[in-house]
N, C-alpha and C positions, 0 to 999 in steps of 0.2 A: 736170787736176793733171799736172805732169811727172812722169815716172817715172825716177829716176836708174837708171844702168846699161842702159838701153835705147838703142839707136842704129840709125838707118836707113842702109842702103847702096845707092847706085844706082850707075850707071855713072860717076857724077862723084866717087865716093869716099866715104869715112866723114864722115858728117855730124854734127851737134851732138845733144846729148841731146834727145830728143822734147819738144816742148810739147803735151802731150795724147797721144791714141791714135788710131791708125789700125788698123782690123780687118785680121786677116791670115787668110788660109786655113788655114794650118797652123802649130802649134808642134812643132817637130823637136827632141826631146830626145836628146843624144848626138851632135849634128850635127858635131863635129869628130873624130868616130871613124872607124875604117875603114869600117864600114857606114854611118855616119850621112852622110859625105860623098858616098856613092854615092846615097843616098836622097834627099838634098838636091838633087842635080843631076837626078835623075829627076823629082822634084816641080816643079823650076823648068822643065824641058822641057815639062811638061804646062801651064804658064802659070799655076800657083799660087804665091801670094805666101807666103812662108816667115819665120816668127821662128825663127831659129838659136839654139838654147839649150843649155847645158852649164856645167861647172864653171869654166872659165876663158875670160875675153873674148878673149885674145889669139888662140888657134887658131880662134875663131869669126869674128874679124874678118879673119883671112887667108883663110878660106873664103868669107866674104861677098864680099870683094874679087875672088876668082876667079870667083864666080857672076855678080857684077854686070858683069863684062866680057863675059858672055854676053846681057846686058840684064835678069838676073832681079832681082826685088824682093824685098829680104830686111831683116830687123832682126837685131840681136845682142841676146842677153839671158843674162847669167849667171843660174844658177838652182841652188838646193839642192833636190834631191829629197826629202830629208828633213825640210824646213821648210815645213809647210803654208802659211803666208803666202807664202813664196818662191813655191810652186807655183801658189796661187790668184791671184798677181799675174801670172804667167807666161800662165796659160791665159785670162785675161780677154781677151775680144774676139777669140777665134780660132774657127775653125769646127770643127777636128779637131786632137787631139793625137797624135802620132806617137812612139813610143818605140823606140830603138835601144840602150836601155841594159840591159846584161846584168851579171850574171846575172839573168834575169827572176824567179827563184823568190825572189830577195831584193829585187829593185830596183823590181818591178811594182806591188806592193801600194799605195805611197803615192801614185803617179801615178793608179792607178785610183780610189782613194778620192777624190782632187781632182776627177777627171773627173765621178764621180758626184755629187759635190757641186755642182758647177758644171752638171750636164746637158750635158757637152760629150763628144762621140764620141771613142773612143780606139781606136787601131791600134797593134799592135806586131808584131815580128818574132821572138818567141819560138819556141824550139823545144826547149824542156825539159818532159818529161812532168808535173812537178809544176805548172810556171807555166801550161802549156796547161789541164791539168786544174782548176787553181784558178780561173782566168778563167771558164772555161765553167760552173763550178758557181755562178757568181754571176748567172745569167740571170735570175732573180726580181727581183733588186736592181736590174739594169739596165732591166728592163721598167718597174718601178715609178718608176725615175728618167727613163723614156721616152728612154733614150740607147743607142746600139749600142756596145758593147765588142767589138773584133775582134782576135783572136789568131792567131799561126801565118801571117802575111802575108809569107811568106818562101819560098825553095825548099823548106826544111823547116818544116812539114810539108805545105804546100800540093800539091806535086808528087806525092807518093803519096796524098794525100786525093782528088785529082780522079781518079786511076786507080781508086781504091776505089768512088767515086760511078759511074763509068761502068760497072764490072764489076758493081755490084749492081744497076744498072738494067738491065742486060742479062740477069742471072740472074732477076730479077722476084721476088725474094723475099729473106728474111734468111739469109745465109750461115751455116754452121756454124763455119767457119774462116776467118780472114784472115790473111795475112802480107805485110808490105811491107818495101821496103828502099830506101836511098838512098845515093848516093856523090856528094858535092860536090866537085868540082874547084874550086879557088880559086888565083888568081895572088897574093893576099896575104891574110894572116890577122893582123888586129890583137890586141893584149893583150886587149881586151873579150871577143872571140870566143873566143880561147883559153880564157879564164878560165871562160867559159859552158860549153864543151864539157867542160872538166876536172871543173867542179862537177856537171854532169849525170852524167857517167860514174862518179863516186864513189858514186852510188847503187847501182850493180852492174847485174844484169840484171832488169829489170821486164817481166813480161808479163801477160796476162790469161788464166785457164785457168776454165772453167765459170762465167765472169762474175765471177771474184775476182782481186784483184791477187796475183801470187805475184812474191816478191824472192828472188834467187838471187846467188851472186858472179859479177862480171863475166867473160864468158867461157863460162859455162854455155850449153848450147844452140848453140854454134858450129856453122856450117855453110858449105857452098859453094853460092853462087849463080851463075848466068850470066845476066848482063844487061849493057846498054851495050856489047856486043861483047866481053865479057871475062869470065872466070872470077874470083870475088872471095870471100875468106874473110869471112864476116860474122859479127856477134855480137849477140845480143839487148840492146838498149839502152832506157834510160829517156827517149826523146825524144818530142817532140811528136807525131810521126807515130802512136805507139801510141794516143794518146787520140783523135785526129782519126780514125782508121781505125776504132776501136771505135764511136764515135759516129756515124759515116758509115754504118756498115754494120749495127749492132745485134748482131754476132757475139759469142759468148760466149768464143771462143778467138781471141786476136789476138797476134800477135807483131810487133815493129818491129826491123829490124836495121840496124846501121851496120857500116862497114868495121871490121875488126879493126885496132885501134891498132899492133899489132906487125907488121901484114903491109905490104909495099910496095903503093903505088897501082897502079890497073890501068886500062886504057881512056883514052878521050879524051871530054873534057867531063864535064858533070854529068849523073847519070842516076838514074832512079827506077823501080821495079818493084813490082808488087802481083799478089797471087793470093788468088782467093776461091774456097772449096769449099762447095758446096751440101749440104743435108743428106743428099742421095742420091748424093753422091760426085762430082757434076759440078765440074770445075776450069776456072777462067778466068784468063788471065794478061794482063798490060798492062804496057808499058814506055813511058818518057818520057825524052827526051834533049833536054838545054839546053846553053848555053855554061858560061861561069864562074858558079859558084854564088853569090858575092856580088853580081855584076852582075844575076843573075836575082832574087835576093832584092830588091834596090833596084826593079828594075822591077815586081815583084809588089806590093810596099808601096806604091809611088807610084801604081799603078792601082787598088788597093783604096782608099787615101784619096782620089783623085778620085771614086769612086763612092760613097764614104760621105758625102762632101760633097754629093754630089747629092741624096742622101736615101735611107735605108733604115730597114728595120724594127728598132725597138728590140729589145734582148736582148743575149745573150752568145754569140758566133758565132766559128767559124773562117772564114777568108776565102772558102773555097770553098763552105762549106754556105751562107753568105749571099748570095754573088754570082754562084755557077754555075762551072762547070769552065773557062770561057774566061778567067777572071782570070788563070790561069797561062799558057795556050798563047797568048793575044793579047799579054799583057805581056812575057812573056819569049821569044817567038818558039820555044816547045818543040814537039817533034815527039812525037806519041803513037801506039803500035802496040797494037792490041788483037788478042790470039791469035795472036800471030806475023806 
């Protein structure tokens, strides 16, 4: 049956409405956004076929034309994330769903529900504490549906998470305390990214102490950290790095810092930092440096998607815990330094 609203684009230009379906590797939600466009290009560069999805056809068709000029194979599909029928139709015959639509704390749930119902793998670039935690708490559902749900497939929280994983392996046990921090430098930031950051920070400062969630006003616990070649004023924040670090380490005390919104930027490039402290007081530190944060996120998301398509274990995962620490270093060309 033909599906109205679905169009194919090749190097020859925009075609007619499809007569039947052709399976696609990826359904990319939010494809026309600032992050989505970069992810789309990275997916196409890996030879994946992409169904570009979003609220309006016009921007999607413009993106499809641009990608087609490089030989990419794409389709355009307007979709309403809040409409189960629209989502079910968009997901049909794709290998994995990738979402760049934030704020994920509000937007991810209906997409995840549709993926569980269709037994279709899901990948997102969420970096909100509540969104990352919410997905990871659905591990039993994902295993029952024999599907992989992957969150945090971006610079945040994957950059700090791979540092924690390396340090914990080096420590050889569960640390007493973990602190992580990141500072992503970006050349552009779309409205969706800004809305996600603003909504996350509205929760205030969230940390783990003695294994319990502690909430305080934003700015509580501010400190100055030196990493990425600069001193930075940092504040605890409810970002995905917090949950990823807790689950990667098993530590009872965990803090995740972001740059103080009131402080000027510092350093060059995007960077991440992690510190683990053993029960007997031994400390280990690691740093990561990459380029533009949005470009790094797009590369990590695309590489995660490629590997998920190749076959992974079912369950709810962060990208690094599912695929290993090289999913960041290999994809984004990041440099890691451990203990100086």
